[in-house]
C-alpha positions as CSV (number, residue, x, y, z in Angstrom):
1,M,0.2,-0.4,0.0
2,S,1.7,3.2,-1.0
3,R,2.0,5.8,1.5
4,T,0.7,9.2,1.2
5,T,3.2,11.8,0.2
6,R,4.1,14.3,2.9
7,P,6.4,17.4,1.1
8,A,9.9,18.4,3.0
9,F,9.1,19.0,6.7
10,T,7.4,22.2,6.6
11,L,6.4,22.6,10.2
12,L,8.8,25.7,10.2
13,V,9.0,28.2,13.0
14,A,5.1,28.4,13.9
15,A,4.8,24.0,14.7
16,T,8.3,24.6,16.4
17,L,7.6,27.3,18.5
18,A,4.5,26.2,19.6
19,V,6.0,23.0,21.1
20,G,8.5,24.8,22.8
21,L,11.2,24.0,20.8
22,P,13.9,26.5,19.0
23,P,12.9,26.7,15.4
24,L,14.7,25.6,13.1
25,A,18.1,27.0,11.9
26,G,17.2,28.3,8.1
27,L,14.9,27.4,5.2
28,A,17.1,24.7,3.7
29,E,17.5,22.9,6.7
30,A,13.5,23.2,7.4
31,H,12.6,22.1,4.0
32,Q,14.7,18.5,4.7
33,P,12.8,15.1,5.6
34,A,11.7,15.1,9.3
35,V,14.1,13.1,11.2
36,V,12.5,10.6,13.9
37,P,14.7,8.5,16.0
38,D,16.0,5.0,14.7
39,D,14.9,3.5,18.0
40,W,11.1,4.8,17.4
41,V,8.5,1.9,16.2
42,T,5.8,2.9,13.9
43,L,2.5,1.9,14.2
44,E,-0.1,1.4,11.7
45,D,-3.9,0.8,12.9
46,D,-5.8,-2.4,11.9
47,T,-7.5,-0.8,8.6
48,G,-4.3,0.5,7.2
49,L,-5.3,4.1,7.6
50,L,-3.2,5.8,10.1
51,T,0.4,5.5,10.7
52,V,2.7,7.2,13.7
53,A,5.8,6.0,15.4
54,V,5.7,6.5,19.1
55,P,9.1,5.7,21.2
56,P,10.2,2.0,22.0
57,E,9.1,2.4,26.0
58,W,5.7,3.1,24.7
59,T,4.7,-1.0,24.7
60,D,1.3,-0.5,25.5
61,Q,-0.4,-0.3,22.2
62,E,-4.0,-0.7,20.9
63,T,-4.4,-0.2,16.8
64,A,-8.3,-0.6,16.5
65,R,-10.9,1.6,16.7
66,A,-13.4,2.4,19.5
67,S,-16.4,0.1,19.1
68,N,-19.7,1.8,19.0
69,S,-17.5,5.0,17.8
70,V,-17.7,7.7,14.5
71,E,-14.2,6.9,14.6
72,T,-12.9,5.1,11.2
73,A,-9.3,4.6,12.7
74,R,-7.4,4.8,15.9
75,I,-4.1,4.1,17.2
76,T,-3.3,4.6,21.1
77,A,0.4,3.9,22.5
78,A,1.4,4.5,26.1
79,T,3.8,3.0,29.0
80,D,0.7,2.5,30.4
81,I,-2.9,2.6,28.2
82,D,-5.2,2.5,31.5
83,Q,-3.3,5.4,33.3
84,Y,-2.8,7.7,29.9
85,R,-6.6,7.4,29.2
86,T,-7.8,8.2,33.0
87,G,-5.5,10.8,34.3
88,F,-2.1,12.6,33.8
89,E,0.4,10.1,35.4
90,A,1.7,8.1,31.8
91,P,3.2,9.7,28.5
92,G,1.0,8.5,25.6
93,L,-0.4,9.3,22.6
94,S,-3.6,8.8,20.4
95,L,-4.0,9.0,16.0
96,V,-7.8,9.4,15.3
97,A,-9.4,9.6,11.7
98,L,-12.9,11.0,12.3
99,P,-15.5,12.2,9.6
100,Y,-14.6,15.1,8.1
101,N,-15.5,18.3,10.0
102,P,-14.4,21.9,8.9
103,D,-15.2,23.1,12.6
104,T,-11.7,22.2,13.7
105,T,-11.7,24.5,16.9
106,G,-15.3,22.4,18.0
107,V,-12.9,19.0,17.4
108,L,-10.5,20.6,19.9
109,D,-13.0,21.6,22.2
110,D,-14.3,18.1,22.4
111,A,-11.2,16.6,23.1
112,L,-10.3,17.9,26.3
113,T,-12.1,20.2,28.5
114,A,-11.2,19.5,32.1
115,G,-7.9,19.3,34.6
116,C,-5.7,21.4,32.2
117,R,-4.8,25.1,31.6
118,V,-5.0,26.3,27.9
119,R,-2.1,28.0,26.8
120,G,-3.2,28.6,23.5
121,D,-3.7,27.7,19.6
122,T,-1.6,27.5,16.8
123,R,-2.0,27.5,12.9
124,Y,-0.9,24.2,11.5
125,D,0.2,23.4,7.8
126,D,2.4,20.9,7.1
127,G,2.0,20.6,3.5
128,A,-0.5,18.1,3.6
129,F,-2.3,18.7,6.7
130,V,-4.0,21.8,7.8
131,G,-5.9,22.5,10.9
132,I,-5.1,23.8,14.6
133,L,-2.6,22.7,17.1
134,R,-4.0,23.2,20.6
135,H,-1.6,23.6,24.0
136,W,-2.3,22.7,27.4
137,T,-0.2,22.8,30.5
138,S,-0.7,22.3,34.7
139,C,-2.9,19.2,33.8
140,G,-3.9,17.5,36.9
141,D,-3.1,17.8,40.3
142,G,0.5,19.3,40.6
143,T,1.6,17.6,37.8
144,S,4.1,18.9,34.8
145,T,2.1,17.1,32.2
146,E,1.6,19.0,29.2
147,V,-1.1,17.8,26.4
148,Y,-0.9,18.9,22.9
149,I,-3.9,18.3,20.4
150,L,-3.9,18.4,16.8
151,A,-7.1,18.9,14.6
152,A,-6.1,18.7,11.0
153,A,-7.5,17.4,7.5
154,P,-5.8,16.3,4.3
155,V,-6.2,18.9,1.3
156,N,-9.1,16.9,-0.4
157,R,-10.9,16.8,3.4
158,S,-11.7,13.2,2.8
159,V,-11.6,12.9,7.0
160,T,-10.2,14.8,10.4
161,V,-7.2,13.9,11.9
162,S,-7.2,14.2,15.7
163,L,-3.3,13.5,17.3
164,I,-3.3,13.8,20.9
165,V,0.0,13.5,22.7
166,Q,0.7,13.9,26.5
167,I,3.9,14.3,27.8
168,T,4.7,14.2,31.7
169,D,7.7,16.5,31.9
170,P,8.7,19.5,29.8
171,D,11.9,17.9,28.6
172,Q,9.6,15.5,26.8
173,R,8.6,17.8,24.3
174,E,10.9,16.3,21.4
175,I,8.6,13.4,21.5
176,V,5.6,16.0,20.4
177,D,7.9,17.0,17.8
178,H,8.3,13.6,16.4
179,A,5.0,12.5,16.7
180,L,3.9,15.9,14.7
181,A,6.5,14.9,12.2
182,S,5.4,11.3,11.5
183,F,1.7,11.0,11.7
184,N,0.2,10.3,8.4
185,L,-2.8,8.7,6.2
186,T,-1.2,5.7,4.2
187,Y,-3.2,6.6,1.5
188,L,-6.0,9.6,1.4
189,P,-9.4,8.2,1.4
190,D,-11.8,9.4,-1.0
191,P,-14.0,12.2,0.3
192,P,-17.9,12.2,0.4
193,P,-20.0,12.9,-2.4
194,S,-21.1,15.9,-1.1
195,T,-17.7,17.3,-0.8
196,T,-17.0,17.5,-4.4
197,T,-15.9,21.3,-4.8
198,V,-14.4,21.9,-8.3
199,T,-17.0,22.0,-11.4
200,T,-15.1,24.9,-13.3
201,T,-11.8,25.9,-13.8
202,P,-11.3,29.9,-12.5
203,T,-9.7,32.1,-14.6
204,T,-8.2,35.5,-14.4
205,P,-10.9,38.1,-13.7
206,P,-11.4,41.3,-15.1
207,T,-8.7,44.1,-13.4
208,T,-11.5,46.2,-12.4
209,S,-12.3,43.2,-9.9
210,L,-9.0,43.1,-8.3
211,G,-9.2,46.4,-5.9
212,P,-10.4,45.7,-2.4
213,T,-13.9,47.4,-1.8
214,Q,-14.7,46.8,1.7
215,P,-18.2,47.3,3.0
216,T,-18.8,49.5,5.5
217,T,-22.2,48.1,6.6
218,D,-23.5,44.2,7.2
219,P,-24.0,43.2,3.6
220,I,-27.4,41.0,4.6
221,A,-29.0,43.5,6.6
222,T,-28.4,46.4,3.6
223,T,-30.0,44.1,0.9
224,T,-33.3,42.9,0.0
225,T,-34.2,40.3,-2.5
226,A,-35.3,41.1,-6.5
227,P,-39.1,41.2,-7.1
228,A,-39.8,38.1,-8.7
229,D,-40.6,37.7,-12.4
230,P,-43.8,36.1,-12.6
231,A,-42.4,34.0,-15.5
232,S,-39.5,32.7,-13.2
233,T,-39.0,29.5,-11.6
234,T,-35.7,30.4,-9.4
235,T,-37.8,30.7,-6.5
236,T,-39.9,27.2,-5.7
237,S,-40.1,24.5,-3.6
238,L,-38.3,21.7,-4.8
239,P,-39.0,17.9,-4.3
240,T,-37.7,16.4,-2.0
241,N,-35.4,13.3,-2.6
242,G,-34.8,11.7,0.8
243,N,-31.2,12.0,2.3
244,E,-29.8,13.0,-1.1
245,A,-28.1,16.4,-2.0
246,Q,-29.2,18.9,-4.3
247,E,-27.2,21.1,-6.7
248,L,-28.5,24.9,-6.8
249,R,-27.6,27.6,-9.2
250,D,-28.5,31.2,-8.5
251,E,-30.1,32.9,-10.9
252,S,-27.0,35.1,-12.5
253,G,-25.0,31.6,-13.0
254,A,-22.3,32.7,-10.8
255,L,-22.7,30.7,-7.5
256,L,-23.2,26.8,-7.0
257,V,-23.8,24.9,-4.0
258,E,-25.2,21.7,-2.9
259,V,-27.7,21.5,0.2
260,P,-29.8,18.7,1.8
261,A,-32.8,17.6,0.0
262,S,-35.2,18.8,2.8
263,W,-34.0,22.4,1.9
264,N,-36.2,22.5,-0.5
265,D,-37.6,26.3,0.0
266,V,-35.2,27.8,-2.1
267,N,-34.5,31.7,-3.5
268,L,-32.3,31.9,-6.4
269,R,-32.9,35.9,-7.4
270,P,-30.2,38.3,-6.7
271,A,-30.2,40.2,-3.4
272,V,-30.1,43.8,-4.1
273,R,-27.8,46.5,-2.1
274,N,-29.1,49.7,-1.1
275,D,-27.3,51.4,-4.0
276,G,-29.0,49.0,-6.3
277,V,-26.3,46.7,-7.3
278,E,-27.6,43.0,-7.5
279,L,-25.6,40.4,-6.0
280,P,-25.6,36.8,-6.3
281,N,-27.2,34.7,-4.1
282,I,-29.2,31.5,-3.1
283,A,-30.9,31.0,0.3
284,A,-32.0,27.7,1.1
285,S,-34.0,26.4,3.9
286,P,-37.1,23.9,4.7
287,D,-38.8,27.0,5.5
288,L,-37.5,30.4,4.2
289,D,-39.8,32.9,5.9
290,A,-38.9,31.0,9.2
291,F,-35.5,31.0,8.4
292,L,-34.5,34.5,7.2
293,P,-33.3,37.3,9.8
294,S,-36.5,38.4,12.0
295,G,-38.3,34.9,11.1
296,E,-40.4,34.3,13.5
297,D,-38.3,30.8,14.3
298,E,-35.5,32.0,13.2
299,F,-33.3,29.9,15.3
300,L,-35.4,26.7,15.1
301,T,-35.1,26.6,11.4
302,P,-31.8,25.3,9.5
303,G,-30.8,26.9,6.3
304,V,-28.1,28.6,4.2
305,I,-27.6,31.9,2.4
306,Y,-24.7,32.1,-0.1
307,R,-24.0,35.3,-1.1
308,G,-21.3,37.2,-3.9
309,L,-19.8,40.1,-2.6
310,P,-17.1,42.5,-4.4
311,Y,-13.8,41.5,-3.6
312,S,-12.8,42.3,-0.1
313,E,-9.2,42.2,1.0
314,D,-9.5,41.7,5.0
315,T,-12.2,38.8,5.1
316,E,-11.8,39.1,9.3
317,A,-13.0,42.9,9.3
318,T,-15.8,42.0,6.5
319,L,-16.9,39.1,8.9
320,R,-16.9,40.9,12.0
321,G,-19.2,43.5,10.6
322,I,-21.7,41.1,10.1
323,G,-22.1,39.9,13.4
324,R,-24.9,37.7,14.8
325,L,-27.2,39.3,17.9
326,G,-28.6,35.9,19.9
327,C,-25.9,33.6,19.5
328,V,-23.0,32.6,21.8
329,D,-19.4,33.8,20.3
330,G,-17.6,30.8,19.8
331,G,-14.5,32.8,17.9
332,I,-13.4,33.4,14.4
333,T,-10.8,31.1,13.1
334,E,-8.9,30.9,9.8
335,Y,-10.7,29.2,6.9
336,S,-9.3,27.1,3.7
337,D,-9.9,25.0,0.8
338,D,-9.1,24.3,-2.6
339,L,-10.9,27.4,-4.0
340,F,-11.1,30.0,-1.2
341,T,-9.4,31.3,1.7
342,G,-10.7,33.5,4.5
343,H,-12.3,33.4,7.7
344,M,-14.9,31.5,9.7
345,W,-17.2,32.5,12.8
346,T,-18.9,30.1,14.8
347,F,-21.5,30.5,17.3
348,P,-22.2,27.1,19.5
349,S,-25.8,28.0,20.5
350,C,-28.2,30.4,19.4
351,G,-31.3,32.0,20.6
352,G,-31.3,30.2,23.8
353,T,-31.4,26.8,21.6
354,S,-28.5,24.1,20.7
355,T,-28.6,25.5,17.1
356,R,-25.6,26.3,16.0
357,Q,-24.7,29.4,13.2
358,F,-21.6,29.3,10.8
359,I,-20.9,32.6,8.8
360,V,-17.8,32.7,6.8
361,V,-16.4,35.3,4.6
362,A,-13.8,34.0,2.2
363,N,-11.8,35.3,-1.2
364,A,-12.0,33.1,-4.1
365,N,-8.3,32.2,-4.5
366,D,-8.2,34.0,-8.0
367,G,-9.2,37.1,-6.7
368,S,-12.2,37.3,-8.4
369,F,-14.8,38.2,-5.4
370,T,-15.6,37.3,-1.9
371,A,-17.9,35.0,-0.9
372,L,-20.3,34.7,2.1
373,L,-21.9,31.9,3.8
374,V,-24.2,31.8,6.5
375,I,-25.2,28.3,7.6
376,R,-27.4,27.6,10.2
377,V,-27.9,23.6,11.4
378,T,-30.3,22.5,14.2
379,E,-29.4,18.6,14.5
380,P,-26.7,17.3,16.2
381,G,-23.4,16.3,14.1
382,N,-22.0,18.1,11.4
383,R,-23.7,16.2,7.8
384,E,-25.7,19.7,6.7
385,L,-22.4,21.8,7.6
386,S,-20.0,19.7,5.8
387,A,-22.5,19.1,2.7
388,V,-22.8,22.8,2.6
389,L,-18.9,23.6,3.3
390,G,-17.8,20.5,0.6
391,S,-19.8,22.0,-2.3
392,F,-19.8,25.6,-2.6
393,T,-18.1,26.8,-5.6
394,Y,-18.8,29.2,-8.7
395,D,-18.5,29.7,-12.3
396,S,-15.4,31.8,-13.1
397,G,-17.2,33.1,-16.5
398,A,-20.5,33.9,-14.8
399,V,-18.7,35.8,-11.6
400,S,-16.4,37.9,-14.2
401,S,-19.6,39.1,-16.4
402,S,-21.5,39.7,-12.8
403,P,-22.1,43.5,-10.8
404,I,-19.6,42.2,-8.4
405,A,-16.7,42.1,-10.6
406,T,-17.0,45.6,-11.3
407,S,-18.6,47.1,-8.2
């Protein structure tokens, strides 16, 4: 079975500082392959998906996934697995493959919440996996134990990988570095069908679309929906198709996204700014009247708004200008995929309910426009969220001829 190629060791300064190690001496050295001690043991899980190297003294090892779990694969190794799992007295690690989850911060929050002090998060990108590395210290009662947890995904977003490394003394931080350098997938699984994103080949947009035009007001609050054409079929209730996803394209043809079949109350007409500019727009929900802002059951109804905005260089500033009244602030994290780069704001609870909301503002990597996504989910799990984030894309030709390319 072929090993997934990890480009030259590119943890670089960010990751080495995160684990308390001195940064590598120079760029040339940083691009050399990672070195793991010769006496370390390389483990592979029972499914053949995961691999990681561990110290030779970590002889208590398990390579089967937990039963009755969403895990697809797992490796656990420690000096004593029972002590490692139940407290902070034994060093060890766990490497787990989970269904892809774009909410990386949420994966970290679920991993460990008690008994340690959070030191902070570090952006992680080693050329093969992208995610967040979180560092905990002061674990347990009077110990020197530290815990490092990485939540990351490969470039095709087929799985989320969680690597947990527990050390009982700061002098063992080299173990963390070697674990980060050696964990891998032996092959890239196929992403779920709903995460296929590339349907067009973006081309260079007109130069008039490249200047930053950062909005000064909320792009949701300052738009209305264009009046319906009596002959148009772009605002309708679509038939449901069980659990299948439906691909939607806005009226201008610029934006495309897949949504759950039950989100069959659809509006594909443009959103009109106060200055009259029409923005490509898709809105879908089981009930749009309830889903849209000021709807009577706003936080009880799932749905999505996908809107094209004129290019805005500072996506975080644009995101903060949107806000979300009535929701608990879960923080802003960086967002990136094959087509878009920007920021995502997570709201883990809205309106006193278990409803979660995610707002993404991200620039198309070709610089043609800025995408706005507002996703609300009311059910546990991330199936609906993953379906939307894994499928939103655009037609570069239609974007280049739309008002957002010249506004």
